[in-house]
N, C-alpha and C positions, 0 to 999 in steps of 0.2 A: 756120309759124315755129316753131322750137323755142327754149323759154326756157333760157337759159344756166344751168348750177350749178356752184357751186364749194362742194365739201365738205372739211372739214378734219378728217382722222384723226388724233387726238392719241396714238394707240397708248398704250403703258404710260408716260404722262407726265402729270404734274399731280395734286398732293395736290387735297383739297375747296378749300381756301382758295386755292390758287394757281389752281384752276378758275375758281372765283368771280370772281377778279380779273381773269383773262383775258376772261372773259364781260363783265365789265362795261366793260373798255376797247374791246371789239369792239362793243358795242351803242353806245358813245358814239362810236365814231371810224366806224361803218359808214357807207360812201358811198351816194349816192343812186344807185340802180342797179335794172336790171329783172333780173339775175339772182337765182336762190334760192340761198339760202345756208344751209349745214347744217354743224353741227360733231358730232363724234362721240367724246366723253370717254371715259374708262374707266367701266367697269361701275357701279362704287361712286358715281361723280359724277352719273350720269344723272338720279336724281329731283331733284337739287338744281338741275341744268342746266335741266331741262323747267319747273320752278317759277320760277327767274329769268328764263327766255325767254318766259314764257307770253303776255305782251303784246308780244314782238316778232316780227319777221318771220324772225329766224333760228330753223331747225328744228335738232331734235337727233335723231341716229342712233345705233344702237348699232354695235360694231365686228363682231360676232359673235352668234350663238344655235345652240343644239342643235336637231337636227332632230326629235326626240321632243317630243311634248305635255307630258310630265312622266314621272317616274320616278326610278330610281335611278342618277343620274348625277352623281356627287358633284362639285361645282365648277362645273357647266354651268347655263346661263341659257335659259328657254325663250321662245317667241314670247308667251305668256300674260303672264309676267313684264314683258316689255318694254311691252306693250301697257297693263298694270296701272299702269304709272308715267308713261303718256303719251308713250311712243317710238312713232314711227309708221313709222321708216325703219330698215333694218338693212344693214350692209355685209357682204357674203359672198363668199369665194373670193379674200380678199386673200392676195398672194404670200406673205406671212410665215406665214398660216394653212396655205397649200401646203406650204411649205418646213419650217417648224419643227415643225409639228403634223401633218404628212401627210395633209391634207385632199384627198381625191381628187376627180375629176369626178364619180364615182358619188355620192360623200357629199354634194357640193354638190348635186347634182340632188335629194337628199331634202331638204336644207335650204331651198332655193328653193320647192319645192313646199308645204313646211311654212309658209313665210313669206307667199306668196301666199294660201294657205288661210286665214290669219288677217288677211288683208288689210293686211299690211305693204308698203311701197314696198321694194325690193331693188336695192341699188347692188352689181351683180355684177362683181367683179375677174377678171382673165384677163390673161396675157401670157407671153412667151417668154423664156428665159433668155440668157446671153450666148453660151453655145456654141450654141444652138439658132438665134440670129442669125447667127452667124459661118459655120454651116453652110449657111445658105439655107433652113432649114425653118421660120422663123418664122410664115410663113402657114398652114402646115400645123398647127403646134402651136395657133394661135389658133382656127383652124376646128375641130378636135377638141375644145378646151376649150368652146367655145360649143355645138357640136353634142351632145356627150354630156352637158352639164349643163341646156342650155335649149331645144332644138329640138323637144322633145316637148311644148311648152307651146301651148296655143290662142293664135290671133292676139289674141283680146280679153285674154289675162293680160299681154300685153306692156306695155300701157298703166301698169303697176306696176313696171315694170323700167327700171332706168338702168344701161348698161355703163359700165365703167372699164378701159380698155386700159391695164396697165402693163408696159411693157418692165421686166422685172425686172432687166436690168443697169443701168438708169438709175436706181435706186431707191437711195438713200443712199450713192450713189458718187460723187458730184459730175457724173457722167455725164448728158447729157439727149439724147434722140432729137431730130434737127434738126426743125424745122417740116415739113419737105418729108417726112422719116420718119414723123411723127405723121400727117400729112395721109394718106400712102400707105397706112398700115394702117388708120384709120379710114375710108377711102374702100372698101377691101376688106371690113372688115367690114360696111358699109352695103350693097355690092354682095351679099355673101353673104346678108344678111337678105332682101333683095329676092327672092332666087332660094329661098330656103328659106321663109320665112315669109309674104312679101308684099311689094309695094311701099308699101302704106300703113304697116305696121310700120317698115319700114326708114326711111320718111321721118320718122315721129315720134318714134322712140326717140333718147334722148339718149345719145351717146357722149362719155365725159369720157376725158381725158389724165391718167395718173398715174405722173408719172416725174420728180422733182426740179424742179418748178415753181417757179420765183422770181418776184420783182417784176422782174427784168431781163429774163426771156424770157417773162413769161407773155402779154403782149400779141400778140408775134408767134404764138406757139402757138395763141392763142385765135382768131386772126384767120383761120385754117384753116376752109374751108367744112365740113368734117365733123366738126370739133373742137367740142364744145358745153359746154367748161368744164373742169374739174379736179377731181380726188382729190389733195388736197394733205397732205403729210406734215410734216416738219420745219418749213416755212415757215408753217404754220397755228398753231404754239405761240408766234410773236410777233406781236402784235396789228398792228403796223405793217405787216410783211410781208403778213400775210393780208389787210388792208384794201387794201392796192396790188394785190394779185391779183384780189381781187373787183372792184375798179374796172376792171381789163384785160379782165373779163369782159363789160362793157357795162352 
């Protein structure tokens, strides 16, 4: 039985004071749930979030990291830096990193390798754009992204991976894949993993849905057999919305 996971990606939002206020509200309103809960504040707010949540079941993730251990990479953050402030999970491959900052599957392979070598849990994002969905190449795109970034890993390494399917056309657009569309892709991913990595990995790995999940649609999306929770963007910035989505996960 896979434990549901709801992760809130705050992106470039919330000052330190705003972050602390939101975390206080989340901790107070957190529902009684079996789901794992993670929040991913901006880099500057990570140490404060870890301290504030140290006695909470809510975990803290980073939104990105560099693939090198250290060096002359101005403005970047390493795995060791994340670990040094108590962060144990990192989001890699988000569609905005791919689109705005040109992150390729080859680069993400390096980032995943570095994160796993440092014993970080990775939430790995992938998914097709609108044109690829309309052309019918969405399965091919998703398979390529997974194959090029992840399929070199040993089966034992997959215990530290969470997959997050992001239909890019449904992020911040108000559009949402239907529950049937989400399930279709998640089932395809799980079948692909069974074929390429092994049935044990396919059964155990959690696959999140990340495309405009809201309180109104969360329960129906999360009820699909191969959807194990969500990577939540805008709705994670409002405590009541995020709490409602967590409650829908079980």
